[in-house]
VEXDOVEX-792440 format. One line per 4 residues: number of its first residue (from 1); their letters; for each residue y, z, x of C-alpha. Coordinates in steps of 0.2 Angstrom, whole numbers, plus 5000, padded with zeros to 4 digits. Layout:
// residues N
NUM) a) Y,Z,X  ...
// end
This chain:
// residues 207
1) msrl) 5000,5000,5000  5016,4995,5007  5031,5007,5007  5050,5006,5008
5) pvrk) 5058,5013,5024  5069,5029,5024  5085,5024,5031  5097,5036,5039
9) tykl) 5113,5037,5031  5129,5039,5042  5145,5046,5033  5163,5046,5039
13) ylgg) 5170,5059,5051  5187,5067,5045  5194,5083,5050  5178,5089,5058
17) afpr) 5168,5086,5043  5156,5072,5038  5161,5067,5020  5155,5052,5010
21) sesg) 5167,5037,5008  5179,5039,4994  5171,5024,4984  5153,5030,4990
25) rtye) 5149,5013,4996  5137,5010,5010  5131,4994,5018  5114,4991,5029
29) vega) 5117,4987,5048  5107,4991,5064  5092,4998,5052  5103,5011,5044
33) nval) 5116,5014,5030  5133,5015,5036  5149,5022,5025  5160,5008,5019
37) gsrk) 5177,5016,5020  5192,5013,5009  5211,5013,5011  5211,5030,5004
41) dvrd) 5199,5036,5018  5210,5028,5031  5225,5038,5024  5214,5054,5024
45) avra) 5209,5050,5042  5227,5048,5047  5232,5064,5039  5218,5074,5047
49) arga) 5223,5066,5064  5241,5071,5062  5235,5089,5058  5225,5089,5074
53) fpkw) 5239,5081,5085  5250,5097,5088  5236,5107,5095  5228,5094,5106
57) asmt) 5245,5087,5113  5250,5106,5117  5235,5109,5127  5237,5109,5146
61) aynr) 5231,5093,5155  5218,5103,5164  5211,5108,5148  5211,5091,5140
65) gqil) 5201,5085,5156  5189,5099,5155  5185,5093,5136  5183,5075,5141
69) yrva) 5171,5081,5155  5161,5090,5143  5160,5075,5132  5153,5066,5147
73) emme) 5140,5080,5151  5134,5079,5133  5132,5060,5133  5123,5061,5149
77) grka) 5111,5074,5141  5108,5062,5127  5107,5046,5138  5089,5041,5133
81) efae) 5095,5041,5114  5111,5030,5118  5101,5018,5130  5089,5015,5115
85) ltgd) 5103,5012,5103  5112,5000,5115  5097,4993,5124  5106,4994,5140
89) eaev) 5105,5010,5151  5118,5002,5162  5130,5003,5148  5127,5021,5145
93) daav) 5130,5025,5163  5147,5015,5162  5152,5025,5147  5148,5041,5155
97) drwv) 5157,5037,5171  5173,5031,5160  5174,5048,5152  5173,5057,5169
101) wyag) 5185,5045,5177  5198,5049,5163  5194,5067,5163  5199,5067,5182
105) wadk) 5216,5058,5177  5221,5070,5164  5231,5082,5176  5237,5067,5187
109) laqv) 5246,5057,5174  5262,5066,5175  5263,5065,5194  5259,5046,5194
113) lgss) 5269,5041,5179  5283,5053,5180  5298,5053,5192  5314,5062,5198
117) npva) 5328,5049,5195  5344,5049,5206  5359,5052,5196  5378,5053,5200
121) gpyf) 5381,5070,5193  5378,5089,5195  5362,5088,5186  5344,5083,5187
125) nftv) 5335,5068,5178  5316,5068,5176  5304,5055,5168  5290,5064,5160
129) pept) 5276,5056,5150  5273,5063,5134  5260,5059,5119  5266,5047,5106
133) givg) 5255,5053,5092  5241,5044,5082  5233,5029,5090  5223,5016,5079
137) ivap) 5208,5010,5088  5197,4995,5083  5180,4996,5092  5173,4980,5100
141) eepp) 5157,4972,5095  5151,4970,5113  5149,4981,5122  5148,4993,5108
145) lagl) 5147,5010,5117  5157,5006,5134  5169,4996,5124  5173,5010,5112
149) vsrl) 5175,5023,5126  5186,5012,5136  5198,5012,5122  5196,5030,5116
153) apav) 5197,5039,5132  5214,5033,5138  5221,5036,5121  5216,5054,5121
157) vggn) 5218,5059,5139  5237,5059,5137  5237,5070,5122  5236,5057,5108
161) vavv) 5224,5058,5094  5215,5043,5087  5209,5035,5071  5194,5023,5076
165) lase) 5189,5008,5066  5171,5006,5071  5163,4989,5074  5156,4981,5058
169) hrpl) 5140,4974,5066  5136,4988,5079  5144,5004,5072  5130,5015,5077
173) aaen) 5138,5017,5095  5153,5025,5086  5142,5036,5074  5133,5044,5089
177) vkrv) 5149,5046,5100  5157,5056,5085  5141,5067,5084  5143,5071,5103
181) vrar) 5162,5075,5100  5157,5086,5084  5143,5095,5094  5157,5104,5104
185) edrs) 5158,5122,5102  5174,5121,5093  5182,5109,5082  5185,5091,5088
189) pwei) 5202,5089,5096  5203,5072,5090  5198,5064,5074  5185,5050,5074
193) asfm) 5183,5041,5058  5171,5026,5054  5179,5013,5043  5170,4996,5039
197) elkt) 5183,4989,5027  5189,4974,5035  5204,4971,5023  5211,4988,5029
201) vwhp) 5229,4985,5035  5236,4996,5048  5254,5000,5045  5266,5009,5057
205) igr) 5266,5028,5055  5283,5036,5053  5285,5053,5060
// end
């Protein structure tokens, strides 16, 4: 007697929780059911990210670097799982190495990008890099894991938070990255959301 496979269902990730999409819709891809987000889900993700921004941006650069390094450690610990997902162990190594690389840059950005500017007056003038707020990220189809990390890590290392649009055809890389982030001991410092609504339009976010 034949039987139907029981597919794993992946939900969104908003504000440290895993809710269903507002519409309740899913679609089948990579042998799983993945949530199909709506415009309301995007607004909720931006709202959650905006709430997470003050805490993440106010952390010291050293602490942000520690958190990014911890993400790399956890991904390394689940290397076999990610390798099976991507079919390429070298891509997993590249993704882990990228987290480590940006973790090392966390407390050096101000030194490299900042400067003391000469002025004609009895005062000092400094250029200091500051986080800009919420960054919208569209994950690439290929490579699904290293490509996502290559866009997410540089956004968050400087104190920004991110709302991520997962790849339509290879979304499971983003699904597993958000579980690594969520597995940290405290609430995730940035918000990763998985949206597959291709008609979603990204609008500038006023502050």
